[in-house]
C-alpha positions in Angstrom: 0.0 0.0 0.0 1.4 3.4 -1.0 0.8 5.9 1.8 0.6 8.7 -0.7 -2.6 7.2 -2.1 -4.2 6.9 1.4 -5.6 9.0 4.2 -3.5 8.0 7.2 -5.2 8.5 10.5 -3.5 8.2 13.9 -5.8 7.3 16.8 -5.1 7.1 20.5 -6.8 3.9 21.6 -7.6 3.3 25.2 -9.0 -0.1 26.3 -8.8 -2.9 28.9 -8.0 -5.4 26.1 -5.4 -5.6 23.3 -4.9 -2.2 21.5 -3.8 -4.1 18.3 -7.1 -5.9 18.2 -9.0 -2.6 18.5 -6.9 -1.1 15.8 -7.8 -4.0 13.5 -11.5 -3.5 14.5 -11.4 0.1 13.4 -9.8 -0.8 10.1 -12.4 -3.5 9.4 -15.5 -1.8 10.7 -14.7 1.5 9.0 -14.0 0.0 5.6 -15.2 -3.4 4.3 -16.1 -5.4 7.4 -19.0 -5.8 9.9 -19.9 -8.0 12.8 -20.0 -11.2 10.7 -18.1 -12.6 7.8 -19.3 -11.3 4.4 -19.4 -13.4 1.3 -18.7 -10.4 -0.9 -15.6 -9.3 1.1 -13.3 -10.9 -1.4 -9.5 -10.6 -1.4 -9.7 -8.4 -4.6 -12.2 -6.1 -2.9 -10.2 -5.8 0.2 -7.0 -5.1 -1.8 -8.7 -2.1 -3.4 -10.6 -0.4 -0.5 -9.9 -2.1 2.9 -8.3 0.0 5.6 -5.0 -1.4 7.0 -3.2 -1.0 10.3 0.2 0.3 9.6 1.6 0.5 13.1 0.6 0.3 16.8 2.8 1.9 19.4 2.1 1.1 23.1 1.8 4.1 25.5 1.9 4.0 29.3 -1.3 2.6 30.9 -3.7 4.7 33.0 -5.7 3.8 36.0 -8.8 6.1 35.4 -10.7 5.3 32.2 -11.9 8.1 30.0 -15.3 6.4 29.6 -16.1 5.0 33.1 -19.2 3.0 32.0 -17.0 0.8 29.8 -14.5 0.1 32.5 -13.9 -3.3 34.1 -10.2 -3.6 35.0 -7.7 -2.0 37.4 -5.7 -0.4 34.6 -6.3 0.5 30.9 -3.9 0.1 28.0 -3.3 2.9 25.6 -1.6 3.0 22.2 -1.2 5.1 19.1 -2.4 3.4 16.0 -1.7 4.5 12.4 -4.4 3.3 10.0 -4.4 3.9 6.3 -7.7 4.3 4.3 -7.3 4.0 0.5 -8.3 7.1 -1.4 -10.3 4.8 -3.7 -12.6 4.1 -0.7 -12.8 7.6 0.6 -12.8 9.7 -2.6 -12.3 13.4 -2.1 -15.5 14.2 -0.3 -15.0 15.7 3.1 -18.3 14.3 4.4 -17.1 10.8 3.4 -13.7 11.4 5.0 -15.4 12.5 8.3 -17.9 9.5 8.2 -15.3 6.8 7.4 -12.3 7.9 9.5 -13.9 9.7 12.4 -17.7 9.5 12.7 -18.1 5.7 13.0 -15.0 5.1 15.1 -16.5 6.5 18.3 -19.4 4.1 18.1 -17.3 0.9 18.3 -18.0 -1.1 21.4 -15.2 -1.7 24.0 -13.2 1.5 24.0 -12.6 3.2 27.3 -11.2 6.1 25.3 -10.6 7.0 21.7 -9.1 10.2 20.3 -8.1 11.3 16.8 -4.5 12.6 17.0 -3.3 13.2 13.5 -4.5 13.1 9.9 -2.3 12.9 6.8 -4.2 13.7 3.5 -3.1 12.9 0.0 -2.8 15.8 -2.4 -6.1 14.9 -4.1 -7.9 16.8 -1.4 -6.0 20.0 -2.0 -7.0 19.9 -5.7 -10.7 19.5 -4.8 -11.3 22.4 -2.4 -10.7 26.1 -2.7 -8.7 26.8 0.4 -8.5 30.4 1.8 -9.3 33.2 -0.7 -7.5 35.9 1.3 -5.7 34.3 4.2 -2.6 36.1 5.7 -1.5 37.9 2.6 -5.0 39.0 1.6 -6.0 40.2 5.0 -2.8 42.3 5.1 -3.6 43.7 1.7 -7.2 44.6 2.6 -6.1 46.3 5.8 -2.9 47.9 4.6 -0.9 46.5 7.6 2.3 44.7 6.6 4.9 45.1 9.3 3.2 44.2 12.5 0.4 42.1 13.9 -3.1 43.4 13.1 -4.7 44.8 16.2 -8.4 44.0 16.5 -11.3 44.2 18.9 -14.8 43.0 19.4 -18.0 45.0 20.0 -18.8 44.6 23.7 -21.3 44.1 25.3 -21.8 41.2 22.9 -25.6 41.5 23.0 -28.0 44.5 23.6 -26.4 47.4 21.7 -28.7 48.9 19.0 -27.1 49.8 15.7 -26.7 53.5 16.5 -25.0 52.5 19.9 -22.7 50.1 18.1 -21.8 52.9 15.6 -20.8 55.2 18.4 -18.3 52.7 19.7 -17.1 52.0 16.1 -16.5 55.7 15.6 -14.2 55.9 18.6 -12.4 52.6 17.7 -11.5 53.6 14.1 -10.2 56.9 15.3 -7.8 55.1 17.6 -6.0 53.3 14.8 -7.5 49.9 15.2 -7.1 47.6 12.2 -10.0 45.2 12.7 -13.4 45.2 14.5 -15.9 42.3 14.6 -19.4 41.5 15.7 -19.5 39.1 18.6 -20.3 35.5 17.5 -23.5 35.6 19.5 -24.9 38.6 17.6 -26.8 36.8 14.9 -29.2 39.5 13.7 -31.6 39.9 16.6 -34.7 42.1 16.2 -33.1 45.0 18.0 -30.0 45.0 15.7 -30.7 43.5 12.3 -27.8 43.1 10.0 -29.0 45.6 7.4 -29.3 48.3 10.0 -25.9 47.6 11.5 -24.3 47.8 8.0 -26.1 51.1 7.3 -24.9 52.6 10.6 -21.3 51.4 10.5 -20.1 51.3 6.9 -20.4 55.1 6.3 -18.0 55.6 9.3 -15.6 53.1 7.8 -15.7 54.7 4.4 -15.4 58.3 5.7 -12.3 57.3 7.7 -10.8 55.7 4.6 -11.5 58.8 2.6 -9.8 61.0 5.2 -6.9 58.8 6.1 -6.4 56.2 3.4 -6.9 53.4 6.0 -9.8 51.1 5.7 -10.6 49.4 8.9 -11.7 45.8 8.4 -15.1 45.2 10.0 -16.3 41.6 10.2 -20.1 41.5 10.3 -21.7 38.3 11.6 -23.6 36.9 8.7 -24.0 33.3 10.0 -27.2 31.5 9.3 -28.2 27.9 9.1 -29.9 28.5 5.7 -27.2 29.0 3.1 -29.5 31.2 0.9 -30.1 33.6 3.9 -26.4 33.6 4.7 -25.6 34.4 1.1 -28.1 37.3 1.2 -26.4 38.5 4.4 -23.1 38.3 2.6 -24.3 40.4 -0.3 -25.7 43.1 2.1 -22.2 43.5 3.5 -20.2 43.2 0.3 -22.5 45.5 -1.7 -22.1 48.2 1.1 -18.3 48.1 0.7 -17.5 45.7 3.5 -14.7 43.2 3.2 -15.1 40.7 6.0 -17.6 38.4 7.8 -17.8 36.4 11.0 -18.9 32.8 10.4 -19.9 30.4 13.2 -18.4 27.4 11.4 -19.6 24.6 13.7 -23.2 26.0 13.8 -23.6 26.3 10.0 -21.7 23.1 9.0 -19.1 22.3 6.3 -21.5 22.2 3.4 -23.0 25.6 4.1 -19.5 27.1 4.5 -18.3 25.7 1.2 -21.5 27.0 -0.5 -20.6 30.5 0.9 -16.8 30.3 0.2 -17.3 29.4 -3.5 -19.4 32.6 -3.9 -17.7 34.9 -1.4 -16.2 38.4 -1.9 -15.4 38.7 1.8 -12.6 37.6 4.0 -14.2 34.8 6.1 -13.4 35.0 9.8 -14.0 31.6 11.5 -15.3 31.5 15.0 -15.1 27.9 16.3 -17.6 28.0 19.1 -18.6 24.4 19.9 -15.1 23.1 19.2 -14.6 22.4 22.9 -17.3 19.8 22.7 -15.0 17.8 20.4 -11.7 18.3 22.2 -11.9 19.2 25.9 -11.7 15.6 27.2 -8.1 14.5 26.6 -9.1 10.9 26.1 -11.9 11.6 23.6 -12.6 13.7 20.6 -9.8 15.0 18.3 -6.8 17.3 18.1 -6.9 20.7 16.5 -4.3 19.5 14.0 -7.0 17.3 12.5 -10.0 19.6 12.8 -8.3 22.6 11.2 -7.4 20.7 8.0 -11.1 20.4 7.1 -11.6 24.2 7.5 -8.4 25.1 5.7 -9.5 23.0 2.7 -13.0 24.6 2.8 -11.5 28.1 2.8 -11.3 29.8 6.2 -9.4 33.1 5.9 -9.0 34.0 9.5 -9.2 31.3 12.3 -9.8 32.0 16.0 -7.6 29.8 18.2 -7.6 31.3 21.7 -4.4 32.7 23.1 -1.8 32.9 25.9 -3.6 33.2 29.3 -6.9 32.6 27.7 -10.1 33.3 29.7 -11.2 29.7 28.7 -10.0 26.3 29.8 -7.4 25.7 27.1 -3.8 25.6 28.4 -1.1 27.8 26.8 0.7 24.8 25.3 -2.5 23.8 23.5 -2.8 27.2 22.0 0.8 27.3 20.9 0.4 23.9 19.2 -2.7 25.1 17.5 -0.9 28.1 16.2 1.9 26.1 14.7 -0.6 23.6 13.2 -2.5 26.3 11.5 0.6 27.8 9.8 2.3 24.5 8.9 2.6 23.6 5.2 -0.5 21.9 4.0 -2.0 20.2 0.9 -4.7 22.9 0.6 -4.9 25.3 -2.3 -4.9 29.0 -1.6 -3.3 31.1 1.1 -2.5 30.2 4.7 -5.2 31.3 7.1 -4.5 34.2 9.4 -4.2 32.9 13.0 -6.5 35.0 15.3 -5.1 35.2 18.9 -8.1 35.9 21.1 -10.1 35.1 24.3 -9.2 37.3 27.2 -6.3 39.0 25.5 -4.8 42.4 26.3 -1.4 43.9 25.9 0.1 42.0 28.8 0.2 38.7 26.9 1.9 40.2 23.8 5.6 39.4 24.8 4.9 35.8 25.6 2.7 35.4 22.5 5.5 36.9 20.4 8.1 34.5 21.9 6.1 31.3 21.8 4.7 31.7 18.3 8.3 32.0 16.9 8.5 35.8 16.8 6.1 36.0 14.0 4.1 39.1 13.2 1.6 37.2 11.0 -1.4 37.2 13.3 -4.5 39.1 14.3 -4.3 40.0 17.9 -8.0 40.3 19.0 -8.9 41.9 22.3 -12.5 42.4 23.4 -12.7 43.5 27.1 -8.9 44.1 26.9 -9.6 47.1 24.7 -13.1 48.3 25.5 -12.6 48.1 29.3 -9.5 50.3 29.3 -9.9 53.1 32.0 -9.7 55.8 29.3 -12.0 54.0 26.9 -11.6 51.8 23.8 -9.4 54.2 21.9 -6.8 54.2 24.7 -7.3 50.4 24.9 -6.2 50.0 21.2 -3.2 52.3 21.8 -2.1 50.2 24.9 -2.2 47.0 22.9 -0.2 48.6 20.1 2.4 49.8 22.6 2.7 46.3 24.2 3.5 44.8 20.8 6.1 47.5 20.2 7.7 46.6 23.5 7.6 42.9 22.7 9.3 43.5 19.3 11.9 45.7 20.8 12.6 43.3 23.7 11.7 45.9 26.3 10.0 45.0 29.5 6.4 46.2 29.6 6.9 48.2 32.9 9.8 50.0 31.4 8.1 50.8 28.1 5.0 52.0 30.1 6.9 54.8 31.7 6.7 56.8 28.5 3.4 55.3 27.2 0.5 56.3 29.5 -2.1 54.1 27.9 0.0 51.0 28.5 0.7 52.1 32.0 -3.0 52.3 32.8 -3.7 48.9 31.2 -0.9 47.3 33.3 -2.5 48.9 36.4 -6.0 47.6 35.6 -5.3 44.1 34.1 -2.1 43.2 36.0 1.2 42.2 34.3 1.4 38.5 33.2 4.2 36.6 35.0 
């Protein structure tokens, strides 16, 4: 079997039996086999489409099972298993890929834990899907920011502001020099703030600022909707008004709806992955981000939220750092690399460690919600404080020292507290 003609999946198997047997069970059940022998499962058929176990590597056992109801022993064996699925069986359909290599695996009886660790795709998938339309390079081109991270913020409070109230905040933010503003993912066109009214209130401010300064602030309106036709109409409202970005709740709308949008889109598509934690939070279940992000890179996400250092959520810093590197790693997909969006409880205090742990790259969108709008002197000063923190990080200057001549950063340090 040629690995280049296969999808190679790596699973973490946890069981109170033999991991090799469970790996063989995955290969059989998820390709040609079932619970009884089949007269049609001929050697010729299996040679063409049957999955094969390539390797099983034992890991240290554990004493607490990931799925307690399946437990019966004092300890549980674990192993990494590489299983190859022939491309002839999978085709180049992402729904088939998900069903065959992931969806059915979790229903197999006997596991006390199962997690998808890695996925290696053949180049056929890269030829079949559009990939990002804008990505890092296009996002920089649309914003005119080329020599530093993009500094962004989120309209807060997330819910409750009417279009005119949102516009008042936007006016202050664009005057501060912010590069990117977005609707919160929860703002999905409620009656008090319909998308059309938000666009009418906000886009004239964006255009006027561009006319006066030459800088077009990127505003990502939330156009998410379960009906692709409605979402496409939302897209057109934004694009026809001169907008250049949109927030998409990717797990809520699904892969098919996203692909429908991407193939017709004129906007940079900013992916919010809310719901992702359902798939990954338990370390013995679900899947790694390295697998998940490949689907969305193929489908064409331009900007991808991945939490950040000192996130307000559960995710450890090491997990964020790994996600960052996964997202910018070489990939089979067509198009640009997506722009990593560092977010979730960010303010200037995390900038130095973010810069260090992401390999001193500037190719990211640094997105701060409360870390900007809750600044003691208001959102405008909050944007300046974050910019100043990134200047200090790039220059290798301690934030406290840099703050002595930068009052906005000094106030932010006093309010939010310096990260150790």
